[in-house]
N, C-alpha and C positions, 0 to 999 in steps of 0.2 A: 424481337419484343419479349415475349416471356422470359426466356432464357437470361435476356440483359437483368430485368427486374430482379430475377431469383439470385442472380449475382449480384448486385446491389443488395439484397437483403441479407445474402451469408456475409457481406463485408461490415454490414452493421452489426451483426450477431456478433462477428470475431472481434470487432473492436470494442462493443461492449465489455467484454471481460476485462480487458486493460483499464478502460476507462472506470468500470466500478471499481476495481482494484485502486485505484487513484484515488476516487471520491472517498473510498472507504478507510483507506489509509489518513486521508486528511481529517475527517471525521474523526476517526479514534485518537489521533493525534491532540487535535484540540479539546477534544472532549478530557483527554488525561492531564494535558497541559495547566491548569489551575491546581491540580492536587501536587505536581511536581515542580510546581515554577520555583518555590522557594530555595530549591536547592541548586538553581542557576542564577547567581548574580550578575545582571544585566552590565556591572561595570567591571567586571573582568572579561579577559580574552585566552583564547587557546587558538596559536599560531595566528594570532590579528583578526581570529573570529570572535563574534561575541558569544557567551557562553550561550544566551537564550535561545541562538541558532543551534549551537551544538547538542542542548537540550531537543530541541524538537527533531533535528536529524537523527538522532540517538532513538527517540520515540517513536518516529515513522520507521526508521531501520528496522525496529525489533516488532513493528506492526507486520510489516510486509514479511518477514523473515517467519513467524510463525505463522502467517496465511499461506505463505507458499509451503512449509514444511508440513502444515496438517493437510493440504491438498496433495503434497508426494506421499505422505505416508497412509492417506486413505487411499489414493491408485494403486498403490504397492499393496497394501491390506487386503482391499478388498477385489483387486483386478479389474479396477474399472472400464480398462481397453483391451480385457482378453475375451 
């Protein structure tokens, strides 16, 4: 029983990082959007996708890339797993 509970606890911890990254990306994207909204007119499209979605996906991609690169460079520089 104890081993099963510890395994469930470990699974929750592992998924917490991915879920946290998703929440963080959504939060920062929606906080930045009002400042960049004027650049993306909702009447225009890019490959039949409204520019609003293109802008939101661009911001989210930039946030994810920044966070993952920061983690990668932190690991390489400070030897997190050595």
